[in-house]
C-alpha positions as CSV (number, residue, x, y, z in Angstrom):
1,X,-14.0,-43.8,-38.9
2,X,-13.9,-47.2,-40.3
3,X,-11.0,-47.9,-42.9
4,X,-13.5,-49.4,-45.2
5,X,-15.3,-46.2,-45.7
6,X,-15.5,-44.8,-49.1
7,X,-13.3,-42.2,-50.3
8,X,-16.2,-39.8,-50.8
9,X,-17.5,-40.5,-47.0
10,X,-13.9,-39.9,-45.8
11,X,-13.5,-36.5,-47.8
12,X,-17.2,-35.5,-46.4
13,X,-16.0,-36.3,-42.8
14,X,-12.9,-34.1,-43.3
15,X,-15.1,-31.2,-44.7
16,X,-17.6,-31.7,-41.6
17,X,-14.6,-31.4,-39.2
18,X,-13.3,-28.3,-40.8
19,X,-16.7,-26.6,-40.9
20,X,-17.2,-27.5,-37.3
21,X,-14.3,-25.7,-36.0
22,X,-15.6,-22.2,-36.1
23,X,-18.7,-23.3,-34.5
24,X,-16.8,-24.8,-31.5
25,X,-14.3,-21.6,-31.6
26,X,-17.6,-19.5,-31.4
27,X,-19.1,-21.7,-28.8
28,X,-15.8,-21.2,-26.4
29,X,-15.7,-17.4,-27.0
30,X,-19.3,-17.0,-26.1
31,X,-18.8,-19.0,-23.2
32,X,-15.9,-17.2,-22.1
33,X,-18.1,-13.9,-22.4
34,X,-21.0,-15.6,-20.4
35,X,-18.4,-16.7,-17.6
36,X,-17.6,-12.9,-17.4
37,X,-21.2,-11.9,-17.2
38,X,-22.0,-14.6,-14.6
39,X,-19.3,-13.2,-12.4
40,X,-20.9,-9.8,-12.7
41,X,-24.1,-11.7,-11.7
42,X,-22.2,-13.4,-8.5
43,X,-20.8,-9.9,-7.4
44,X,-24.4,-8.3,-7.7
45,X,-25.8,-11.4,-5.8
46,X,-23.0,-11.2,-3.3
47,X,-24.0,-7.3,-2.7
48,X,-27.6,-8.2,-2.2
49,X,-26.5,-10.8,0.4
50,X,-24.2,-8.1,2.2
51,X,-27.3,-5.6,2.2
52,X,-29.4,-8.6,3.8
53,X,-26.9,-9.0,6.4
54,X,-26.7,-5.3,7.2
55,X,-30.2,-5.0,7.9
56,X,-30.3,-6.2,11.6
57,X,-27.2,-3.9,12.2
58,X,-29.0,-0.9,10.7
59,X,-32.2,-1.6,12.7
60,X,-30.1,-1.5,15.9
61,X,-28.5,1.8,15.1
62,X,-28.6,4.0,18.2
63,X,-31.6,6.3,17.0
64,X,-31.5,8.8,19.7
65,X,-27.8,9.6,19.3
66,X,-28.5,9.7,15.4
67,X,-31.2,12.4,16.3
68,X,-28.9,14.3,18.5
69,X,-26.6,14.5,15.7
70,X,-29.2,15.7,13.4
71,X,-30.0,18.3,15.9
72,X,-26.4,19.3,16.3
73,X,-26.0,19.7,12.4
74,X,-28.9,21.7,12.1
75,X,-27.7,24.1,14.9
76,X,-24.2,24.2,13.1
77,X,-25.8,24.9,9.9
78,X,-27.4,28.1,11.3
79,X,-24.4,29.1,13.5
80,X,-22.1,29.1,10.5
81,X,-24.6,31.1,8.3
82,X,-24.9,33.7,11.3
83,X,-21.0,33.5,12.0
84,X,-20.2,34.1,8.4
85,X,-22.3,37.1,8.0
86,X,-21.0,38.4,11.2
87,X,-17.4,37.7,10.4
88,X,-17.3,38.9,7.0
89,X,-19.1,42.4,8.1
90,X,-16.4,42.7,10.9
91,X,-13.5,42.0,8.3
92,X,-14.7,44.5,6.0
93,X,-14.9,47.1,8.9
94,X,-11.5,46.3,10.0
95,X,-9.9,46.5,6.5
96,X,-11.8,49.7,5.8
97,X,-10.5,51.1,9.0
98,X,-7.1,50.1,8.7
99,X,-6.7,51.4,5.0
100,X,-8.8,54.6,5.9
101,X,-5.8,55.2,8.6
102,X,-3.1,54.4,6.2
103,X,-4.3,56.6,3.6
104,X,-4.7,59.6,5.5
105,X,-1.2,59.1,7.1
106,X,0.2,59.0,3.6
107,X,-2.0,62.3,2.5
108,X,-0.8,64.2,5.5
109,X,2.9,63.0,5.5
110,X,3.5,63.9,1.7
111,X,1.0,66.6,0.9
112,X,0.5,68.6,4.0
113,X,2.7,71.7,4.5
114,X,3.3,72.3,8.2
115,X,4.6,75.8,7.7
116,X,1.5,77.0,5.6
117,X,-0.6,74.6,7.7
118,X,-2.6,73.6,4.3
119,X,-2.4,70.9,1.8
120,X,0.0,71.1,-1.4
121,X,-1.7,70.6,-4.9
122,X,1.2,68.1,-5.8
123,X,4.7,66.9,-5.0
124,X,7.7,67.0,-7.1
125,X,9.4,64.1,-9.3
126,X,12.1,63.8,-6.6
127,X,9.2,63.0,-3.7
128,X,7.3,60.8,-6.2
129,X,9.8,58.1,-5.7
130,X,9.7,58.3,-2.1
131,X,5.9,58.0,-2.1
132,X,5.9,55.1,-4.6
133,X,8.2,53.4,-2.2
134,X,6.2,54.0,1.0
135,X,2.9,53.2,-0.9
136,X,4.4,49.7,-1.8
137,X,5.2,49.2,1.9
138,X,1.9,50.1,3.2
139,X,-0.2,47.9,0.3
140,X,2.0,45.1,1.5
141,X,1.0,45.6,5.0
142,X,-2.6,45.9,3.8
143,X,-2.5,42.7,2.3
144,X,-1.0,41.2,5.3
145,X,-3.6,42.7,7.5
146,X,-6.3,41.3,5.0
147,X,-4.8,37.6,5.3
148,X,-4.8,38.0,9.3
149,X,-8.3,39.6,9.6
150,X,-9.7,36.9,7.0
151,X,-8.0,34.2,8.7
152,X,-9.3,35.1,12.2
153,X,-13.0,35.3,10.8
154,X,-12.8,31.8,9.0
155,X,-10.9,30.1,11.6
156,X,-14.2,30.6,13.8
157,X,-16.3,28.9,11.5
158,X,-13.8,25.9,11.0
159,X,-13.9,25.6,14.8
160,X,-17.4,25.4,14.8
161,X,-17.3,22.6,12.1
162,X,-14.7,20.8,13.9
163,X,-16.8,20.6,17.2
164,X,-19.1,18.3,15.4
165,X,-18.6,14.8,17.1
166,X,-18.0,12.1,14.3
167,X,-18.4,8.9,16.6
168,X,-21.9,8.3,16.0
169,X,-21.3,8.9,12.2
170,X,-18.3,6.3,12.0
171,X,-20.4,4.0,13.9
172,X,-23.4,4.3,11.5
173,X,-21.2,3.9,8.6
174,X,-19.8,0.5,9.8
175,X,-23.3,-0.9,9.9
176,X,-23.8,-0.5,6.3
177,X,-23.2,-3.1,3.6
178,X,-19.7,-2.8,2.1
179,X,-20.9,-0.9,-1.1
180,X,-22.9,1.7,0.6
181,X,-20.0,1.8,3.3
182,X,-17.3,2.6,0.6
183,X,-19.6,5.0,-1.1
184,X,-20.7,7.0,1.8
185,X,-17.0,7.1,3.3
186,X,-15.7,8.2,0.0
187,X,-18.2,11.1,0.0
188,X,-17.6,12.1,3.7
189,X,-14.0,12.0,3.2
190,X,-14.2,14.2,0.1
191,X,-16.5,16.8,1.6
192,X,-14.1,17.0,5.0
193,X,-10.8,17.2,2.7
194,X,-12.4,20.1,0.6
195,X,-13.1,21.7,4.1
196,X,-9.5,21.1,5.2
197,X,-8.1,22.4,2.0
198,X,-10.1,25.7,1.9
199,X,-9.9,26.7,5.5
200,X,-6.5,25.9,6.0
201,X,-5.3,28.4,2.9
202,X,-8.3,30.8,3.0
203,X,-6.6,33.4,1.0
204,X,-4.7,31.2,-1.5
205,X,-7.3,29.0,-2.8
206,X,-9.1,31.9,-4.1
207,X,-12.6,31.3,-5.8
208,X,-12.9,31.4,-9.6
209,X,-12.7,35.1,-11.0
210,X,-10.9,36.6,-7.9
211,X,-7.4,37.8,-8.4
212,X,-4.6,37.7,-6.0
213,X,-4.2,41.1,-4.2
214,X,-0.6,41.4,-4.5
215,X,-1.0,41.1,-8.4
216,X,-3.5,43.8,-8.3
217,X,-1.7,46.5,-6.2
218,X,1.6,45.6,-8.1
219,X,-0.2,46.3,-11.3
220,X,-1.9,49.4,-9.9
221,X,1.4,50.8,-8.6
222,X,3.1,50.4,-11.9
223,X,0.2,52.4,-13.6
224,X,0.3,55.2,-10.9
225,X,3.8,55.5,-11.0
226,X,3.7,56.0,-14.9
227,X,1.1,58.7,-14.8
228,X,3.3,61.5,-14.7
229,X,7.0,62.0,-15.3
230,X,7.0,65.2,-13.1
231,X,5.3,64.4,-10.1
232,X,2.0,63.5,-8.3
233,X,-0.8,65.6,-7.2
234,X,-3.1,65.3,-4.3
235,X,-6.2,64.3,-6.3
236,X,-4.4,61.6,-8.1
237,X,-3.2,60.0,-4.8
238,X,-6.7,60.1,-3.2
239,X,-8.1,58.4,-6.4
240,X,-5.5,55.8,-6.2
241,X,-6.1,54.8,-2.5
242,X,-9.9,54.7,-3.1
243,X,-9.4,51.8,-5.5
244,X,-8.2,49.3,-2.8
245,X,-10.9,49.3,-0.6
246,X,-13.7,48.0,-2.7
247,X,-11.5,45.4,-4.3
248,X,-10.7,43.9,-0.9
249,X,-14.4,44.2,0.2
250,X,-15.3,42.2,-2.8
251,X,-12.5,39.7,-2.1
252,X,-13.6,39.1,1.4
253,X,-17.5,38.7,0.3
254,X,-16.3,36.1,-2.3
255,X,-13.9,34.3,0.2
256,X,-16.3,34.0,2.9
257,X,-19.4,33.0,0.5
258,X,-16.9,30.3,-0.9
259,X,-15.9,29.0,2.3
260,X,-19.3,29.1,4.1
261,X,-20.7,27.1,1.0
262,X,-18.0,24.5,1.4
263,X,-18.9,24.2,5.1
264,X,-22.4,24.0,4.6
265,X,-22.0,21.2,1.8
266,X,-20.2,19.2,4.5
267,X,-23.0,19.7,7.1
268,X,-25.6,18.8,4.2
269,X,-23.7,15.6,3.3
270,X,-24.0,14.2,7.0
271,X,-27.6,15.3,7.4
272,X,-28.2,13.5,4.1
273,X,-26.5,10.4,5.3
274,X,-28.5,10.4,8.6
275,X,-31.8,10.8,7.0
276,X,-31.1,8.0,4.6
277,X,-30.1,6.0,7.3
278,X,-33.3,6.6,9.5
279,X,-35.2,5.9,6.5
280,X,-33.9,2.5,6.0
281,X,-33.9,1.8,9.6
282,X,-37.6,2.5,9.8
283,X,-38.5,0.0,6.9
284,X,-36.2,-2.7,8.3
285,X,-37.7,-2.6,11.7
286,X,-41.2,-3.0,10.1
287,X,-40.2,-6.2,8.1
288,X,-41.1,-9.5,9.8
289,X,-39.0,-12.6,10.2
290,X,-40.9,-14.3,7.4
291,X,-39.8,-11.6,5.0
292,X,-36.3,-12.1,6.0
293,X,-36.4,-15.8,5.3
294,X,-38.1,-15.3,2.1
295,X,-35.2,-12.8,1.0
296,X,-32.7,-15.3,2.3
297,X,-34.5,-18.3,0.4
298,X,-34.4,-15.9,-2.8
299,X,-30.7,-15.2,-2.6
300,X,-30.0,-18.9,-2.3
301,X,-32.1,-19.8,-4.9
302,X,-30.4,-17.2,-7.5
303,X,-27.0,-18.5,-6.2
304,X,-27.7,-21.9,-7.2
305,X,-29.2,-21.2,-10.6
306,X,-26.0,-19.1,-11.3
307,X,-23.9,-22.0,-10.1
308,X,-25.6,-24.4,-12.4
309,X,-25.0,-22.0,-15.4
310,X,-21.3,-21.7,-14.5
311,X,-20.9,-25.3,-14.4
312,X,-22.4,-25.6,-17.7
313,X,-20.0,-23.1,-19.0
314,X,-16.9,-24.6,-17.4
315,X,-18.0,-27.8,-19.3
316,X,-17.8,-26.1,-22.4
317,X,-14.4,-24.3,-21.8
318,X,-12.8,-27.7,-20.3
C-alpha cells in the first residue's frame, strides 16, 4: 500500500488482511479434503480401467475346461453327501458294536458267578474300585476307537475334496481385474483353510454345543462311583453303560454334519466363482469393438477431468 494512504485506509487494509486469513485457511483445508476425495476417484477410475483390460482375458477363458470343472464339482457335491451319510452310519454301527462288546465283557467279568452259573445282583465295595478302574480304561479305549473310526470316515470325504483339480481355477482367477482377483482369492483361501482346519482335527474342533467325550465320561464316572459307599449292583452298571452310545451317536452325527457342511461350502464357493465368470464371459463376448472403444474414451475423459480438478487444487495448496 502507498505510504501516502491515510491512516483510516491503512487500518482498513490491516483488518481486511486479518479477516481474509480464516477464508484462506478454510480454502486450504477444503482443498486438502478435496485432494483426498479426488484420490479416491483416481483409485476407482484405475479399477474401471483394470476391469476394461481384463475383459479380453475373461473372454478367452477356456470354456470347455470351466464346464468340466463345474461338472466335477457337481459330482463331488453329490458324492460327499452320499459318502457322508454312509460313513456316518458305518461309524455309528462300529461304535455301537465296540461298546456293546465291551459292556458285555465287563458285566460277565464282574457280575457272573462261574460256580453258580448265574449273574450276581451286586458286587462288594472292595470289588467296586477294580470295576471303576477297568471302566475308566474301557471308556478311554472307547474314546480312542471313536476318534479312529470318525477320522477314517472323514478322511474319505477330505480325499474326495482334494481330488478336485485347481489348475483351471487358478488360471481363471488370474484373468480377473486386480480387485476381483484379490476378493476371490481371499474367499477361496478362506474356505480351503476352514476345510483344512476342520478335517485335520476332526474330533478336536467340535461343533458348538458338543462337549468333549473325555470330559463327559470323567464326570459320569465320578457320579457313578459316588452313588454307593457299599458296592455296585448289576442294574446300575447296565444303566451306566447305556448312557454312552447315545452320546457318541449324537457326537458322530454332529461332527459329520458340521464337516460335510464345510466341504459343501467350499464346493459351492467354487461353483459360484465359475458361474459368475461364465456370465461375464458371455456378456463380454457379445460386446463390439465400438463398445470397447467408447468405454476406453470415457475412461480417458474422466481421467482428464479429474487431472484438471487436481491441478486446480494443487494451485490452491501451493
